[in-house]
N, C-alpha and C positions, 0 to 999 in steps of 0.2 A: 466424456467431453475432452477434447484435445487441449493440451496446455497452450495458453495464448503466447504469442510471440512477444518479444520485447517491445516491438513497435505498437502492438495492440495494447499492451499494458501501459505504455506511455500515453497513448491516445485516451485510454480510460482515465488515467490520472489527470490529464488536461481537462477532460469533460467534468470530472468531479471537482476539480479546483474551481472552475467557473461556477458550477452549480452550488458549491458550498459557500462561495463568496456571495452569490445571489441570495441564498436562503439565510445566511448568518451575518453578513457584514456589508451589504450593498448600499445601505442608507446611512449617511453621516448625520449625526445629531449636531446642529449648528452650535458653534462656540465651544465645542468639546472635541476630543480626539476619539470619542466613543462612536461605534457604528453598530447598527442593528440590521437585520435582514428581513426579508419577506416573511420568514417563519415567525418572527416576533410580532409582526403586524397581524398575521393570520391567527396567532395564539391569543390575541385579544378577545376573540370570540370564545366564550366559555365552553369548555369541553370539546365542542365541534372543531374549534381551531387547533386544539392540542392533538386531536385525532388526525387532522389534516397534516399537521407537522410531523406526526409519526409516520404517516404514509409517505411524505416527502423524504424523510430520513431512510425509509425502506429502499429508495432508489440507490442510495450510496451502498447499502448492503448487497443489493442485487449486482451492482457493478463490481463490488469486491469479489463476489463469487465468480463472475466472468473473468476477472483478472487473475484468479488463482490464489487468492489470499488464503493464508493458513487458517485452520480451525480456531486456533487461539485468538487470532486477530478478529475473526468474525464474532466470536463470543464477546470480546471486549467491545466491539461495535454495538452489539445488541445491548450490552450493559449501558453504554453511553446513551443509546436511544431510550432505554427504560428510565434512566435518571432524568433525561430531558423531558420525557413525557410526564412522569410523576411529579417532577418539580414544577412543571407548567400548570398542573392541576391545582396547586396550592392557591387558596384564595389570597388576593391582594399581591403577595410577593411572587406568585407564580410567573407572572408576565415579566417581571424584572429578572427572575432566575433564568427564564427561557432566553432572554436577550443576552445574558452574560455567559451561560453555559456553552453555547455554540457547538452542539453535538455533531453537526455535519462537518465542520472544519476539523474537529477532533478526529472523527472517523476517517476523513480523507488523509489526514496526517498519519494515522495508524497504518492505513493501506500503503501509503507512499513509503513509510519506513520498512514495512514488511516486504514490499516488492524490491526495494533497494538491497535488502539483506539477501533475498533470493537471487538477484542478479549478481551480487558480489561473490556468491559462492561459485567458485570455479572448480571444475573437475581436477583431481590431483594429477600432477605430471606423471607421465608414464615412467615406470621403473627404468633404471639405467640398464642398458642391454649388455650385461656382463658376459653372457654366453657368446654373443656375437663378437665381443672384444677378444675373448679367449680363443675362439676358433680362428679369427683373423690373425691373431698373434702366432698361433701354431702354424697356420698356412704361410705367413710371412717368414717364420723361422725355417720351415721346410724349403721354401723357395730360396731363401738366402743360403741355407746349408748346401742345397743342390748346386747353386751357382758357385759356391766356394770350392766344391769338389771339381767342378768343370774347369775352373781356372787353375 
C-alpha cells in the first residue's frame, strides 16, 4: 500500500475528529460541563451495546491504518479499545466508565500526534559540496594565475 499524502492524512484526521466527537462527546448533559456521546447511549444496552461500541471504535483503527500510523500507535489504540470494552462490561459502573474513558477521542489524539511526528521529520540537509568548492577554487586559481601571466 502506498504511503498516504499529507492531504490524505489531514482529511482522515478531520473525519476522525468529527466521528470521535459524535461517538464520545456530542451530547451535553444539562447544567454540567460534562458531555457524553452516542457510544455511551449505545453502551446502555447490556453486552450488545458494548460490542457495538467496539465495532465503532474499530473504524478509528482502520482509518489509522490507512493514514500510515506506526505499529506502536495501533497497539496503543487496541489497548484503549480493550480497556473501553472491558470497562463497559462492568455491572453498574460500566456505563459511567464508558462515558468517561472516551476511547475514540484518545485514539484520534494518538493518531494525530503520531502523524504530526511523521510530518515533522524532515530529510537531513544534503552534505556540504566540499569537492565542488575545492575544484572551483583550483579552477579559479588556475584562471587567475594564467591571467596574471598574460598581464
